[in-house]
C-alpha distance (Angstrom), angle and dihedral (degrees) to the residues before:
residue distance angle dihedral
X1 . . .
X2 3.79 . .
X3 3.78 114.3 .
X4 3.80 115.5 -137.7
X5 3.78 97.5 -163.9
X6 3.79 112.5 157.7
X7 3.77 130.6 -140.7
X8 3.77 124.3 -165.0
X9 3.81 95.3 -114.8
X10 3.84 107.1 74.4
X11 3.82 91.7 -160.7
X12 3.79 93.4 66.0
X13 3.78 126.8 98.0
X14 3.81 97.0 -75.8
X15 3.82 91.6 77.4
X16 3.83 94.9 86.2
X17 3.81 88.9 51.7
X18 3.80 91.4 49.6
X19 3.81 89.1 49.8
X20 3.80 90.0 51.0
X21 3.80 88.2 51.7
X22 3.81 90.9 49.6
X23 3.79 89.8 53.1
X24 3.80 89.8 51.8
X25 3.82 87.0 57.1
X26 3.81 88.9 54.2
X27 3.81 89.2 51.9
X28 3.81 90.5 51.9
X29 3.82 93.1 48.5
X30 3.81 91.3 51.5
X31 3.80 92.8 66.1
X32 3.83 99.0 67.8
X33 3.81 92.6 32.2
X34 3.79 93.7 56.8
X35 3.80 92.4 42.9
X36 3.82 92.2 56.0
X37 3.81 100.5 38.1
X38 3.82 112.7 120.3
X39 3.79 91.8 0.2
X40 3.79 129.4 123.5
X41 3.80 103.9 -83.1
X42 3.76 133.9 176.5
X43 3.79 106.8 -124.5
X44 3.78 120.2 -151.2
X45 3.78 126.7 -170.7
X46 3.80 126.3 -137.8
X47 3.80 125.4 -140.2
X48 3.83 89.4 -88.6
X49 3.84 88.7 52.9
X50 3.80 93.1 -113.2
X51 3.82 113.2 141.7
X52 3.80 125.2 -114.7
X53 3.80 131.1 -174.8
X54 3.80 137.9 -174.5
X55 3.80 86.6 -99.1
X56 3.83 90.7 63.3
X57 3.79 90.7 46.8
X58 3.80 97.5 45.5
X59 3.79 93.2 46.1
X60 3.79 93.3 51.7
X61 3.81 92.3 43.4
X62 3.82 90.1 54.3
X63 3.81 91.9 51.8
X64 3.80 94.0 45.6
X65 3.80 91.9 51.6
X66 3.81 91.2 53.8
X67 3.82 93.2 47.0
X68 3.80 93.7 48.2
X69 3.79 90.8 49.9
X70 3.81 95.7 47.9
X71 3.81 99.9 32.3
X72 3.82 109.4 20.6
X73 3.80 93.0 169.6
X74 3.79 95.0 53.3
X75 3.77 122.2 101.4
X76 3.80 124.8 -122.1
X77 3.80 127.3 -151.9
X78 3.79 108.4 -171.1
X79 3.78 134.4 173.6
X80 3.80 95.4 -136.7
X81 3.81 106.2 32.9
X82 3.79 103.5 28.0
X83 3.78 129.8 -135.3
X84 3.79 130.8 -21.6
X85 3.84 125.1 -175.8
X86 3.80 88.7 -13.3
X87 3.82 90.8 165.7
X88 3.82 88.4 68.6
X89 3.83 115.2 108.4
X90 3.82 86.5 -127.7
X91 3.81 116.8 64.3
X92 3.79 128.0 175.3
X93 3.79 111.8 -151.2
X94 3.81 113.6 -154.8
X95 3.79 133.6 -170.1
X96 3.81 104.5 171.6
X97 3.81 95.1 -168.5
X98 3.78 115.0 15.5
X99 3.78 99.9 -169.6
X100 3.80 102.2 33.3
X101 3.81 87.3 163.4
X102 3.81 88.3 61.9
X103 3.81 92.3 43.0
X104 3.80 95.2 54.5
X105 3.81 91.7 50.5
X106 3.81 94.1 50.4
X107 3.81 93.9 -106.6
X108 3.85 108.8 145.9
X109 3.81 95.7 -152.5
X110 3.80 98.6 98.7
X111 3.77 130.6 98.4
X112 3.79 150.6 -168.3
X113 3.81 115.7 -107.2
X114 3.79 120.9 -153.8
X115 3.78 120.5 178.6
X116 3.77 135.0 169.4
X117 3.79 123.2 -154.2
X118 3.77 124.7 -166.1
X119 3.80 112.2 -161.5
X120 3.84 89.0 -19.0
X121 3.82 92.4 -51.4
X122 3.85 114.1 121.0
X123 3.80 105.8 -130.1
X124 3.82 105.7 157.7
X125 3.79 128.5 43.1
X126 3.80 133.8 175.8
X127 3.80 127.0 179.1
X128 3.79 109.4 -170.4
X129 3.81 121.0 -173.2
X130 3.82 102.6 -170.5
X131 3.80 98.0 -175.4
X132 3.80 96.2 50.1
X133 3.80 92.0 38.8
X134 3.80 93.1 -125.8
X135 3.77 130.3 135.7
X136 3.80 134.1 -178.6
X137 3.81 116.2 -166.0
X138 3.79 132.4 177.8
X139 3.80 142.5 171.0
X140 3.78 121.6 -163.2
X141 3.80 111.1 -93.1
X142 3.82 93.5 19.9
X143 3.81 133.5 88.6
X144 3.78 119.3 -90.4
X145 3.80 113.2 -111.2
X146 3.80 130.4 -149.9
X147 3.80 124.5 -156.8
X148 3.79 129.4 -173.1
X149 3.81 120.4 -162.3
X150 3.81 96.0 -28.4
X151 3.81 92.5 -52.7
X152 3.81 116.6 139.9
X153 3.79 114.0 -68.8
X154 3.80 119.2 -105.0
X155 3.79 131.3 -159.1
X156 3.78 112.1 -94.4
X157 3.83 121.7 -141.4
X158 3.79 133.9 176.1
X159 3.81 120.6 -122.1
X160 3.84 91.3 -106.2
X161 3.81 90.3 -143.1
X162 3.79 114.1 165.6
X163 3.82 103.4 -179.5
X164 3.81 113.2 88.3
X165 3.81 91.6 -155.8
X166 3.79 90.9 62.3
X167 3.80 98.7 46.7
X168 3.79 133.8 108.8
X169 3.80 111.4 -136.8
X170 3.81 127.1 -163.8
X171 3.80 136.1 -175.9
X172 3.80 127.1 176.6
X173 3.82 100.3 -125.3
X174 3.83 139.3 -17.7
X175 3.82 91.3 -124.7
X176 3.81 92.1 70.1
X177 3.83 90.3 72.3
X178 3.78 126.6 75.7
X179 3.81 120.9 -142.0
X180 3.81 95.0 -87.8
X181 3.80 93.0 45.1
X182 3.80 91.3 48.4
X183 3.79 89.8 54.5
X184 3.79 91.5 51.1
X185 3.80 92.4 46.5
X186 3.81 90.6 51.2
X187 3.80 89.7 61.1
X188 3.80 89.4 61.9
X189 3.81 94.3 40.1
X190 3.80 89.8 63.6
X191 3.83 91.6 54.2
X192 3.82 103.9 45.0
X193 3.78 126.1 83.6
X194 3.80 93.7 -121.2
X195 3.81 138.4 -2.9
X196 3.79 124.0 -165.0
X197 3.80 136.8 171.2
X198 3.81 131.1 -133.8
X199 3.78 136.6 57.3
X200 3.83 112.3 93.5
X201 3.83 110.7 -156.7
X202 3.81 91.5 -9.5
X203 3.80 87.1 76.2
X204 3.80 91.2 66.7
X205 3.79 91.3 52.5
X206 3.80 88.6 51.5
X207 3.81 89.2 50.9
X208 3.81 92.5 48.1
X209 3.82 89.7 51.2
X210 3.81 94.0 50.5
X211 3.82 96.5 -112.8
X212 3.80 93.7 117.4
X213 3.80 131.3 18.9
X214 3.82 111.2 -149.8
X215 3.79 137.1 31.9
X216 3.80 118.4 -172.8
X217 3.80 120.4 -176.9
X218 3.81 143.6 153.0
X219 3.80 141.1 -167.5
X220 3.81 90.2 50.2
X221 3.80 126.2 157.1
X222 3.79 129.3 -142.3
X223 3.81 93.2 -101.7
X224 3.83 89.6 50.4
X225 3.78 94.6 61.0
X226 3.83 117.1 19.6
X227 3.81 94.1 85.3
X228 3.81 90.6 48.2
X229 3.81 95.8 59.1
X230 3.84 99.0 70.1
X231 3.81 90.9 41.7
X232 3.80 93.0 55.3
X233 3.80 96.2 39.8
X234 3.81 95.4 45.8
X235 3.82 91.0 50.4
X236 3.81 90.6 55.8
X237 3.80 99.6 -96.9
X238 3.79 134.9 121.1
X239 3.81 127.8 -121.6
X240 3.81 130.3 -178.3
X241 3.79 142.2 128.2
X242 3.81 119.0 -78.0
X243 3.80 90.7 -87.3
X244 3.79 93.1 54.5
X245 3.80 94.2 -106.1
X246 3.78 126.3 137.1
X247 3.79 114.8 -93.9
X248 3.79 110.0 -116.4
X249 3.81 138.7 142.4
X250 3.80 111.2 -48.4
X251 3.81 97.7 20.2
X252 3.82 120.3 144.3
X253 3.82 96.5 -97.8
X254 3.82 97.1 -110.8
X255 3.80 120.0 129.7
X256 3.79 132.0 -168.2
X257 3.82 117.5 -179.6
X258 3.80 120.2 -178.9
X259 3.79 139.1 -179.0
X260 3.81 94.3 -126.8
X261 3.78 141.3 14.9
X262 3.82 92.7 -113.3
X263 3.80 92.7 51.7
X264 3.79 89.9 46.3
X265 3.79 92.3 54.6
X266 3.81 92.1 47.7
X267 3.80 91.3 50.6
X268 3.81 91.8 46.6
X269 3.81 91.2 55.0
X270 3.78 91.0 54.5
X271 3.81 94.4 44.7
X272 3.79 90.5 51.5
X273 3.80 94.3 48.5
X274 3.80 112.0 105.3
């Protein structure tokens, strides 16, 4: 039996065990998600008009139960059931279905996001795409790993592209940008090789695997992004807000993820240009 004993320094040898635990949460969330996919669901809408289904709720509930049993003193920040013990130095950040809009229309490009923060620092990240059978997992200080349909994991690396004119850029949807942000995004759109919309968290797995080179988004919440940070960083990429600052609680909701430091700096200059 694996021991999940914790030490105060998150960079010590317990990180692989915590990552293994995070992946077990993804396995648990898959069960209700797969059972409800492309079924007749009642769709509710939150105050921000984002959709939610019983699949979102059941998947998060399953993960929270496992965390509270294994780590009762840890905090949980979840999209569907709010915060628990958030003053703890350890906080699990859960988005059971990132891309509920895709899920309810039968689109398989959605995922479960599982992150772990230690003293506000994101140290564990898992992107699980249950319908495509893909998973990206990372722990700070270790290589990012990619797995397809239970095959052996492989090391995940970004494309390392540095030339903006040769890059493939993605964003989830135009509606996530306000008027000012849209104007700033358009400056980059005219310079890249190709820009497409759609994908939610799957985009960040594509970036980590080197299939695309830039992801630019806005209006993001903490549970939308914390799991993505270790995945991008451990695959050799860069991720920050549009001002180049670290993404932490209370940031402005903007996200720029890039395949290389040089590309990141070039994109930042254009996003900051008025």
